[in-house]
Each structure stands twice: as C-alpha cells, then as structure tokens.
N, C-alpha and C positions, 0 to 999 in steps of 0.2 A: 515327616514333612517333606514333599518333593519340590526340590529346588529347581528341576529341569522343567517344570510346566510353566508356560508363558503366562503371564498377567493378564487379564482381561480388562479391557478398558470400556466403558460404555461408549465414548465416542472417539475415534483415533484423531491424533493431533491435526492430520492432513485434512480430514474431513471437517474439523473446527475450523481450520484456515480457510477452506473452500466456502463455508457458510459466511464467515466474515468477508470474503470476497464478494460474494452475492449480496449480502446486506449493505454494503458500501456502494455497490452498484445501484441497488434499487433506491438508496437515499439520494444518490445522484440524479438517478431518472426522476425521482420525485420533486427534487429542486428545480430541475428543467421543466417539470409538467407544470408545476406550481408558478412558474415564470418568474422566480425570484432573482434578483440582481443585486449589484452593488460590489464595493470592493471586499467585504469579508465574505460574502457568498462564494465569489471567485475565488479567493484563495483558499477556502474551506474544500471547494471541489477539487482543486489543484493539489491541496495536502492529501486528499482521499487518494487521488491518482498516484502521488508518490509513494504513499502507503500501500496501496495495491501492488505498485511495483516491486517495492521492498519485499512484501509477502511472497510474490512468486518467485522472486530471485531466491529468497531464503528456502522456501519449503518445496517449489516444484521444479526448480533449476538444480537443487541440491547444494546450494553454496552456504547453506547455514553452518556446516561443519569445516568448511574450507578456511585455511590461513593464508594470509599473505596478500599478494596483490590481486588475485581473482575475486576475493571478497570485496574488496575496495572499488574495483572496476564498476560494479552495478550500483554501488552507493554513489561514487561520483557522477556516473552516468545519469543517475537521478538528480542529484543535487545541483549541477551546474545547469542545465535546462531548467529545472524547476525554480532555482535562485532567479535565472535570467527572466524567466516567464513572470515570476512574483515582481521583480522590479519593474518590468514593463506595465503591469497592472498597477502597481503604486504610482508611478510617473504618470502615467494616462489619468488617473483618478485625481491627482494633485494639479494637473494642467488643464 
C-alpha cells in the first residue's frame, strides 16, 4: 500500500463551501424577488448574511485553523452588528 499517494475526493471542501455560498445567495435573491417581507424573513436574510460572512472568514480568509484573538475578531465583527441590526428589526416591528 502506497501511503504517499494523496486521497482523491469527489468535491473539495472549498468548492462545497463556495456552492453553499452561491445557494444562500440565490435563496436570498429569490426571497427578494418574491417580495417576501416580515420580521421572520428579515431575520432569516440577516442570518444568511452572517453565515456567509463566517464561511468566508473560515474558508477563504484562512481563519479556520487560527487560534486566539484573530479567530474571534471576525466572529465579534459579525455578531455585534448582526445583533444590533436584529434588535433594530425586532424593535421596529413591535412599535
């Protein structure tokens, strides 16, 4: 058995992440095209944006294997604005 031969995968992980990003983008576009609205839809689209940001940070910025503060910078950068925007949506629908 030759252990130096690389294993072959059907789809590379980065390609799969790219496909997920494209799928989330198409779903978001479809939501806008269909004219859907409401608090739940707004929060869903915001969650998609935050998930896409995290996937880009992890896979395409190379932060998946980083330890310490640098990994948390992107997470905090997504959570603080995302949380504040969510709060604004929730408060505007209540009032």
